[in-house]
N, C-alpha and C positions, 0 to 999 in steps of 0.2 A: 654533233646537235641533236637535243633531244627532242622526240617524237613526242605528239600529244598523249600519244597511247605511255611514251613511258614516264611523264609527266602525272599524265594521272593515274599510274600504280603508284606511283611514290606517293601521293595523296591518299590515295584510298579509294575505290567508290563514288563515297559521295563528294567526293571532290575537294573537301575539306583538308589541311593540314593534317596530318596522321599524328600522334598523342604524343610520341614519342620528339616529335621538331617542337614541342611545346603548344602549339596555339589554343588543339584542343582540349590540352593537360588542363592548361589555366579554364578555359572555359567551362573545362569541369570542375573542377576546384571551388570553381566561384558559385555553380549552380549547387554543388551540395553544401557551399556555407551556407546559403540563401535556404536553400531546405531545412537545415538545422536550423537555422533562428526561426521559421516558421512555423517548425513543428514544437519548438521549446513554446514561441509564444502563442500556438493555438492549446498548446498543454497546459500553459497558467492560465488562459482565457475562460478552459474548462473545467478547471479549477474551479475559478475565483466566480465564476456563474452558480455550481455546487453552494459554495461559500452565504454565497446573499440571497439562494432559494429558499432560507430561513431562519428564523427571528432567533435572536438569544438565548440561549437555555435549552437549543432543540434535541443537542447530542446525550447522549445517556449520562447520564449523572451533574449534568453541568452547573450545580446546583451548587456540589462538592468543589468541581475543579474550575469553578469558577472564583470560590472565594480561596481557595486556595492559592491561586493566580495574583489577587490583589496580596492575600498576607502568605508569601509564600513560606515553607519550614525550613528552620522553627520559627515559629509561630510569632514565641518572646521575643523574637529577635528581627521580626517583619515589620517593625512601626504603626503594627494595626492597633487601636484600642483593642484589650482586650475583656475577654469576658470571664468573670470570677464566681464561683459557687460561695456558698456559707461557709467551707472549710476551706476557702483562700485557695482552689484549684482551679488552675488556669481551663476552662469546660470550652470557648471558643473565639470571635474575634466579634469585628464589628465593619461591617461593608455597609458600601450603598445598596439600595433596598433591590436594585435593579439586577444587582450580581447574583443577588439571595434568593428571590424572588421572582425569576425569568421564568421558569419553568412551569407558571401558574394555568397554564393549558395541556401541561403533561397528562396520560391516560384518555384523554375528554378526545378523541379519535374526531368528532362530529364537531368543536367548538375551533374557533377563529383564533390566533391569537391577539385576540384584543386588549384580552385584561391586562396584556404588559402596559398598556395604555393608561389602567386606572390604578400604577403601583406609584404612592407616592414617595416625589424626591426624598432624600433623605439616608441616613444611616440605621441599620439595624443589627439585631447580633443575632449568630450562627452559630451551632456547634459541628456544622457540615464542614469541616475543613480537616486537610491533611493534616494529620499528627505522625508522618513516620511511615503510616500505608501503602505509600506509592515512591521511589526516589525521590531526594529532592531538587537535584540538577533543572530540573525541565518548568518545575513553577519556577526557581528561580529567576530562570533565564528569559522565561517569557513573561515575568512582571515590569522588563523594562518599556514595553506596549503600555503599562498600564496608564491611563491619565487623567482628567476629570471627567472627560467625555467617557461614559461607559461604552457608550453603542460602538462608536467608531473604537476604541482601544481593542473591544473582542473582533472586530473587523478586520483590526490590522491584524492580532495573533492570527485569524482564520488564514489572510493573505497571507503571511509569514508561512506558515505549515503549509501552504502549498504550492509556496516558492522553492522552499526547500525541498519537498519532495520531488518534482519536477529535475532541480539542481543534481541530486544525488543520484536516483534512476537517470538519467540523461549521461550524466558521467561513467556512472556502474556500463551502460552502453557504449557508450562509445570507444572505452577503454579495451573490450571487449576486442575478439577476433573478427577479421569482417565477417567469415566464417561464420559466428556465433552473437552479431551484432546484432539480430530481431529478437535473439530470444528472451530477453528480459521483459523488455517491452511489451512483446504478445503474451508472457504469461500475467504482465500486472492487464494488459488491455483485457486480456481474460477471466478475471476475476476477481478485479477493480469496481466490475460494475456492480451493483450501486453501492452497495455496504463499504466500498473502495473508499471511492469518491467523495463519497459524504462523509467519513470521520475523518479520512486527510484533510477535506475543506473546513473539522471542527476547529477547539481547542480541547478535546479529550488528548491524553496522553498516546492514545493508540496511532494520532495520527503520527508523530515518530515512529513508533516500534512499526508500523506496516511498508513507512518508504525506509528506516534503516534496514532492517530485516532485507528485504529484498534485496536492494543494492550490495546489503553485505555477500550473500551468498552467490553473487556473478561475481563481483569483484574478487572473490575469493576465487572463486573457478580460473579468471582469466593469470592473478598473481601465478598459480598453480601451473599455469599449460603455456603461458608468453616464453616468448626467448629474448625477445626484446628486455634491455634491462634499466630500459626508462620507463617503459609499460610498469614491468614490476615493481617499481619504487612510491610509481603511482599508485596502483593498484592496494599494495602495501598498503599506505597512507590511510587509500580510501576506504579499505576494509576494516580496519581500525576504527576509522571516523564513525562509518556505518555502523558496527558494529558499537559503538559507545552513545551515538545518539539514540539507537535503538533500545539501549539498557539502563538509562538516565531518563527513561519514560515510564516503561511499566517493571516489572518485577519479572512477568514472565516471559518478555522481551529478551532478559540475559537467559534464561534458562533456554530459548529456542536458540540463542546463537550459537549454543554447546549441539545440541540436536544438527541445525543447520553445518556448523564445521565437521562434525564427526559423517555428515551426508557426505558433503563435498569432499573430503578426504578420501574415503572411499569410492566414488567416483573417479578419482584422479590417484589410487593404492599406488601404482608403480611411480607416481611422477614423486611425491613422498620423500621415496627413498632418493631420488636424485639430484634432489634441492634441500637441502637439511636447511639452509639458511634461510628459506622462502617460510618456516616454519614458523619465526620468530611473528609474524603479523597474527597469523588465526589462535597464536598462542596467547597473546597479547591480548586481542578481542573474546577468548574464553576467559581469561582472567577478569575484564570488564564485566561479561557476564556473569558469571559465580558471584562476584564482587556485592554487582547489581540485586541478584538473585537471593541470595544471604543475608544481606544488612536491611532487607526491606523487609517491612511485616505483612508484605502485599503478599510475599513467596508461605503463603500458610495456605493462599487457594490452596498448591499442589500436597499439602499437608491434610491428614485425616481428622474430619472435626471431632474434635469432645463431644459436641454438642445434635451429634446426628442423628437424623430422625429413625431411633432403634424398635418402631414400632411395624416396622416394613421388614421382611425377611431378605437377609444378605443376598441369598441368592434366586431369589423372583424375581426383586428386585435389578441386579442385573442383566437377567432375561429379560423382562422389562425394557433397559436402559438400552443393549444392544440389540433388539427390535427398532427401536425408536430414534438409534444413533444416527441413520443415517438422514433423518427431517433436523436431526441438527447441523448436520453440516451441508442441507441445503440451506439453513439458513444463512447463509455466509453469501447466498448468490441471491439474498433478497424475499426467501420464501417468510421471513419471520417480520418484516415491516423493518422500517428505517423507526429514528427518532427515539423514545424512548419504551419502542417496539410499538408504537400505537397509530405509525405510518405504514395504513394499507396500502402494498403496490400489486398492480395486475400482472395475472400472470405472464402474460407478455415479456416481462422483463425478467423473472428469474430462470422460468423454464427457458428461456432462451440463451440466458448465461452459462446455465445450467448442462446445458445442451453443448456449445461450444467449448467451456472446459475440461469435462469429461469426454468429448470427440478428439480434443488434443491428448489427453491422457491415454486414448487407445491408439492414435497416430502415434504415437511414440513407443508405445509399448509394441509394435510391430518392428521396431528397431532395438531391440534391447539387448544386453551384451549385461555379464556376473556381474561386471560392477556396478552397472546403470540400475540394474535390479535390486542391488543390495544397497544403494542411494537410497533408489524409492522407498522401499522399502522400511530406511530408516525415517524418514520422512511420514509415509505414512501408518508408519505402527506407532510414532507421536500421533498423528492425527485422531487414530483408534484409542489409545492406550489413557490420554492424559486426561480426554472429555470421563471417561470410564473411572477413571483415577478418582477425580473428584467429585463425582457425581456419587458416587459410590461413599466415598470417603466422609460426604456430607449429608448422607442416607436420601436423596435425590431425587429424582425422575428427568430424564425429560423434558426441558422446557420451565424447570426451577432453576432459578439461580446462575446458570453458566450458560452465556450468553455466545453466542455464533463469532462475534467479533474478536472474541481470544484466537479463535484460532487459524482465521484468514493470512496471519503471514506461512502455516505450515502449506494452505491452497496451491499459495503461490507459487512457494518454493515446490510441491509436486508438480505442478504443470510445469513450471521453469525447467525443472534436469529432467523430466518425459519429451519434453521438445527439444533437449539442449542435446541430448546422445553425445556417444563418448567417442560411434566413429565415426561423427559428421552430425551436421544437424538434421535436422525434422522440417523437409519443406510441404507444403503443398501446393497443392493446382491450384489454378485459375479460377478453377469452379469451386472450389475450396473454402478459397478466400473472398470469394464475391456473397460467398455466403455466410461466411465467419462476419467481413464487413456492415452486412445488414441486420443479422442479428444482434449484435453489440451495439449497432447505433441506434441500430429502434429500440432495442431497452434502455439504454440509458437515455434518451429524449422522452420515453414513457414515463422512466422512474424519478427523472427532474421533473414532468410535468405531475407528479401525482403528489413528490413534494412541495411543491410550491401548493398544491390543489391544498391541502392539509392543511396549514397554514392561512391560507387568505381567504376561505371559507367554510372549511373545515370539510371533509370526508364526505358526508350529506347531501353538498350538492355537488352536481357532474354539471360542468358548462368545458368545451373544449376551451374558451377565453377565459383565461386566468384571470384578466381583468375585471371582466363581467361580473358587478353584484360584488366584489371584492370588500373584504373587510378590516381585512388587514392588508398591508406591506408598508416600505419602509419609506420615508418624508425627504428621502434623495434618492437619485439616481435611476435604472433605468426602469420601467415597467415592468410586472410577471412576467407578461408574451414577451418581451423584450429580452428577459432574461431566460427565456426558458428558449428562445427561438436562436440568440447568442450561444449559449449553452452549447445547445442539441451540435450548431452546425458547427463548430470549433470541436467539438470530441469526432465530429465526421471526417474531419481532414487530420486528425491526430491517428484512426486508424485506418486509415488510406494510407498516412505516409508509413506506417510499422507496416499493415500487410503489403504495401508495396516493395516494399525492405525485404523481407520475407519471401517476394517474388523473384528476387535475384537468383542470377544462377551460383552455385560452391564456387568459389574461391579457386582455381588451380594450387598444389601444393608452391610452383617457385613464385610464384606472384603471389601468396598469402605473407603479411608484416611478422606473423608468427610461423611463417617456414621459411624465411629468407637463410637460415644457418644452415640448412638441415643438406649435406653433404652432397646425396644422391637425391635425384626426383621418384627413384623405383623402389626408394623406403617408404613402406605402407601400413607397416603393422600399426601407427596408428599416426593419423591427420595432423593429430596436435603434439606428437614428440619429434 
């Protein structure tokens, strides 16, 4: 006969059935599944709040991108009416007036978006349309959302880009090992506010580049480190898909695929020799990236400009750009503003995010190895060299033509690799997690408030209540304050979930999914091998 003490010992100190007997294990799985659903839904809601926070035409060059979405390249086959010059050459297309003229408020920081209500219905000609400057697949795919109602079509595109980003990033995180599952979400959390959130929730092709490149390097790392054949197949497919999505959006994203492949390859140099078949996926990704880069006219951004400003001495210009380069990198965190760089953001936004991102890199450098340092140098070197190369080739100074959003994917990868580690993931203490959560949640909330304020009244008005005195807002949906409150709360939930996962203890080798086939737990040369 079992004594109460023996029965209690079998159930554990809590008096509940132990996990190995199924009861608690089932509950844990259900709890994790529910938490995952809440996390994904909150991520989508946080992104949708940003997509609803600004009018049509609010992201950079939206008149160009929106016209290209309506009449995707080659425009001669788009079905749109064409604009022909006197010589018979096609010079543009005819699109709805709101598509071409939506950014009527651009650069007028103190003006609300009320000018959109004055745009007459009908069609207008525009020469601001893609003729091979960008890879065409992005525009051709998104064209399926084009309908008679311009506003609802654009909002549907924004919503799709948000959902696509959440799906890609969540898939890359879930397929990674339990020890590294927090890495990608933490890197994205620490670098996407506010610029990444704004761009991802827009129709700008950079939305696909940001999400695709972030998912790519994480999926590639998992592919090279996992011992589970099913995970290897899934991450191989995901890495190719993510690289393809990024590459067909922007030519420079294709170039970044090559840079990130090299960086993750350096980080996992020993494993490359052990699993040659797994190199097929990154090889395909690199081919796709090179195809995108070499076949798009946008690649000229990395080439020397023959029309460069030759009035500025080369070495003097170089020294000036080196001195100012940190300001360009700071623009990634919102220092340059949003929209057409005409939406000012409070210091509470960019200073907080820059503090968190740089802090994570510094913490990561405390556990540096030769290969990890090499990977960081690859990404960091590209982050420093590419802007200088472009600026010098065009004879430009920092602040002219080259925008911070071009380099955000590299900043996310830099933070992610720093946190990733090679001998184990970098973990934050409870106090560190609380500070990171407070700073990022506050930064996102302040940035979202500033972005809505820019368009409802212009930034010459300061009232906390966004609906008070509003001159512009959507004719449907929640009010400005409701969008701000819902978006802020959803982001707070997402950040809390990510930082709670980060706070979990590292998984022992014998319990880790990627270590179940290790013959002996005493092997500690590399926890992921």
